[in-house]
N, C-alpha and C positions, 0 to 999 in steps of 0.2 A: 419559221413557216416555210414548208416545202411546197413547190409547185406540183400539182398533181395532173394538170392538163398538159398533154404532150401532142405535138404535131407529128404527123407521120412522114413528112417530106421537108427537106431543107428549102429555104427560099431560093437558094442557088448554091451550087458547089463548083468552085473554080476547077476546070479540067486538070490543071497542073497539080492542084492539091489532091484531087481524087486519085490521079495516077500515082502520085508520091505515096499517099496513104495506102493504096492497094499494094504497091511494091513492097513497102515496109511490112505490111501485114503478112504477105507471102513469105518474106524472110523470117518473120517472127514464127510463123507456122513451122518452118524448117527448124528453127531453134527449139521449139517445143518438142518436135519429134526427136531431136538430138538429146534433149533432157530425158525423155522417156527411155531412150536407149541407155543413157548413163545410169539411170536408176535400175533398169533391168540388169545391167552388167555390174551393179553394185560398185560403181566408181567412187572414188574418194569424195567424201561429203563436201569438203571445201571446194572442190572443182564443180560439183553440182550447184552449190550455193553461188559461186561466181557466175555460172551460166544463168541462174535464176535472176541475179541482179542485172545481167545484161538484157534479159527479156523485159524486165521492169523498165529499164531505161529506154528500150526500143518502143515499148508501149506508150511511155510518156511522150516520146517524139511524135507518135501518131496523134495522141491527144492534143499536143500543141498545134499541129497542123489543123485538126478539126476545130479547135477552139478559135484559131485565127479566122477560119472560114465562117464560123458561127457569128463571131463578132462583126466581121465585115458585112455580112449579108443579113442574117436573121435579126440580130440585135439592133444594128443600125437602122434597118427598115422599121422596126417596131418603135424605136425612139423617135424617129422622124415622122411617124404617123400623126403626131399631134394629139393623140388620145392619152390623157393623163392616167387612166386606169390601165391601159396597155403598157404605158411606160413603167408604171409601178410594178406590174407583173414581170416585166422584162428585167428591171433592176433586181428583183428578187431571184429570178432565174439565174442571172449572172452570178449573184452572190452564192447561190446554192452550187452552181457548177464550179466556181472557184474553190470553194471548200472541199468539194468532192475530188476535184482534180489535184488539189494540193496534198492530199493524204499520202 
């Protein structure tokens, strides 16, 4: 069962997490441009694949930061609300995110 209801804003985003995520995303943006150049220049496939793996790992790092923030603020708040329906929806959301994030 997937959750279809989405909120548009986080309950809170730690400034350090936001700054770190943005810095990493800017670096990833540069890596993507480098990958585009590598493909345009017909670079050795193994080198391109190595860089793709590096981008994947960098994105996982951003995901880990955002997951930590989500657990600390959004999920914790929902579970502490005392509303059993909200808690159940929150557990389902966490499970869905864990499976998506683990792929």
